[in-house]
N, C-alpha and C positions, 0 to 999 in steps of 0.2 A: 778324373773327368777328361775326356778327349779334347785336344786343342782343335778348335775350328779352323778350317783351311782359310777362311776369310773372316774378318771381324763381322759381328752381327750387331744389330741395334733393335732394342725394344723400347717403345715409348708408351707409358701407361698414363692416362688422364684420370685422376681420381684421388681421393683422400689416401695418403700413403698408409695410414693406419688400417685401412681396409684392403689395400693391395699387398702389403708386406707379408701377411700370413700365408699368402699363396705362393711365396718364393721358397725354394728348398734350402734346408740348413746347409751352412758352410759352402754356399754356392759362389762366393765372390772373394777374390784375392785382394781387392781394394774397394773400400767404401769411403766416399767423401760426401759430406752434406754441408750445406750453407743455409740453415733454417732462418726464419725471421729473427731479427735481433731484439724484438720487443722494445722498439724505440719509443712507443707511445704515440706515434703519429702515422699518417698515411704516407707510404713510400710511393713516390711518383716520378716518372721519367718521361721526358719528351724526346722523341727521335727527330733529329734534324739532319739536313744536308746543306752543304755550301755550294752555290752555283756561281760561276764567274759572271760578274755584273759590275761595270764601271761605276754605277750609282748605288752599289750595294752597301750594306750596313756594317761590314767588317773588313778588316785589312788582313791579308795573308802574306805568303812568301813573296819576297822581293817587292812588297808594296802593292801587290795586286788586290783589287777589290772583289768582294764576294757578297752575294745575297743569301740570307738564311731562309730556308724553306722548312716548315714543320711537316713531318711525315705522319706523325701520330703520337698518341700519349697512352701510357699504361700506368696503373696504380693498384695498390692493395693496402688493406689495413694491417698495421703492425703493432697491435696492442693485445696483451694477454693478462688476464687477472691472476693466473697462476701458471707462469711460463714453465716451471719445473714439472708440473703435472702434465702439461702438454708435451714436453720433450721426452720425459723418462720412458714411457712405453715404446717410443720410437728408437731410443738408444738400446733398449732391451732387444728389439728386433735386429738392430745392427750387429750386436754381439752374436746372436744366433746365426745370422746370415754370413758372417765372416769366416773365411777358410782358416784352418788351423795355423797357417803361416801368414795370415793376412794382416793388413793394416787398416785402421779406421782414422779418419780425419774429420774433426768437427770445427767448423769455421764460425766464429762469433766475434763480438767485440767486448769492451770492458764492462758493459751493463750486466751481462749474464754469464760470462765465461767462468767466473769463479764458482758459481753454483753448479754449472755444468760439469766442471772438473771433479767436484765432490761426488756427483752422481756417477760419473764414469769410473772413478776410483772404486766405487762400490760394485759396479757392474763388471768391469774388466779385472779389477784388482790393482792396487797401487803400483805393483811391480811392472804392470803392463804400460804404464805411462812412460813414453820415450822422450818426447820433446814438446815444448810450447814454441811454435814458430810465430814470429811477429812479422806481419806484412805491413811495411811502412810505405806511405805515399805522401805526396805534398801537393794537394789540390783542394780547391774550395775555400770557403770563408774562414776567417780567423777570429776567434772569440777575443773580446777585450776584458773578460771577467775571469778567465781561467786559461790554462795551457790548452791550445787547440788540439783536439783529438784527431790524430792523423795516422792511426794504425788499427789493424784488426788482429785478432788472436786465433791461431789454428792449433788445436790440440791433436797430437798424434799418439794413438794407442796401438800396441801390437797384441794380437790375440795370444801369442806366446812370445814373451819378451826375449827368449833365447833363440827364436827361429822366425825370422821375417825377411822380406825382400828389401834390400838396400843396394841399388845398382850405382855404386860410387862412380864408375867410369861413364855412366850416362848423364851425370850431373853437368849442367851448363856452367861455364866459368864466367866470372865477372872481372872487370878491370881493377887493378890495384889503385887505391886512392892516392898513393905516393909512389908511382912507378919508378922514380929516380932512386929509390932506396933498395931496389932489387935488381937482379941482373936483367939485361935486355931479353934474354930467353924467357925468364919468368914473367916479365911485363907483357911479352907477346902472348904467352900462354894464358895469362890471367890466373885468378885464384878461385877456389871453390867457395860457394856461399856458406854463411853461418846460419844460425837460427833467426837472424834478422834479414828479411828479404825486402830490399828496396825495389819497388816496381810501380810504375805509374798506373793510375786507374784507366779504365777504358775511355778513350776520347769520346766526348759527347757527339762529335761530328765525324769520327773515324770510321773506316770500313768495318771494323770489328763490332761496332755498336749495333745492337738489335733493337734498342728502344725499350728493352725489358728492365724494370726497376732492379737495382742492386746487382746488375750483371758484373761478374768478376772477370779479370783479365785472363786471356787464354794462356799467357806466359806463366802465370802462377800455377794453373792446373796442369800444364805440360810438365813442369818440374816435378810435381807430385806423381803424376802418372809414370813418367820415365824412370824415376828413381825407385818408386815403391810398387811397381808391378812389372810383369814380363810380357812380351808379345804372346798373344793367345789367351791371356788372363781375362777375367770378367770383372768389370768395374760397375759399381752401383752408385747412383746419386738419387735419393728419394725426396729431395727438394730441388729439382733439376732446373727450374727457372728457364733461362734462355738456352740451356744445353751446352754450356762451356765445358763441363766435365765430359760430356759425350763427344764433343769435337776433339778434345785432347786425347781421349781414349782411342777413338777410331783413327785419328791421324797417325797414331803410333802402334797400330796393329792390335789393339785390345778391343774386346767386345764391350758394349755398354747397355745397361738397363737404366732407364730414366723414368722417374715418376714425378708428376706434379698435378695438383688438383685444378689448376687453371687451364681452361681450353685455349686461352690466348697463348700461354706458355707452350702448350703442346703444339700449337700451330707454328710458333716461332721455331721450335726444335725441328719439326718436320721439314720446314723450308731450309733451315740452316744446315741440316745434316743429310739432306737428300743426295748430295753428291758423293757421299761415302758408301751408301748402300742403295740397292735397287728398290727395295720395298720394306721400310721399317715396320715392325709389328708391335702390338696388335693394331 
């Protein structure tokens, strides 16, 4: 497939199970999806911003006072009677659409990830499982009846476990936890991450926040895109939500195809990604 001179963007609004059959076999070098987690509750997020106000309701940097303003609210139901039946045909399409040297990433949490891994082992083959990545964060409430759940699970499968993209030199480095135990040169350079990624969530009032429920941090997606694809590759996310995968792809010279059934999500993506392309299609 010829490499496009500039990255392209496609945004499809519709049920991914209806859109995916229209995409060509082996058309994507990287596929990442972040489907609903089947939490059994409505996922809801309120987008806010903080405005300087001496009589405001929150205190910020250097003791300055800010007033919180609500910009909007988005929500969706996250309950499935048979989550596996919902997910499996979509995973079958992911396998079909993945290039022969491509990688597939499935982002879930502890509720359904074990069932999903069994399905993926059957679709890709057990040898195609490469890593389970733990995205760990430290934010939100803490249960008093069990260990608070503060991580997500990301399963990485390669179409061909002997041939896939892994750009080691493109990997961002992280600080040593005990820099005094290594040379100053190593401490300055930092170390490469393991399969446990410590990364904060998207700040509820930060510039990155779109207000879309379950938005994932750009830093997590940038790491996946930079290491597991090449400039000019095509990246697919068919539970695209706020378009974080699209931003990571376009920012680093990859083309993106994004699918979501929510018109709210499609509008968020169009606004968020407009600066990267002149006219996203369709």
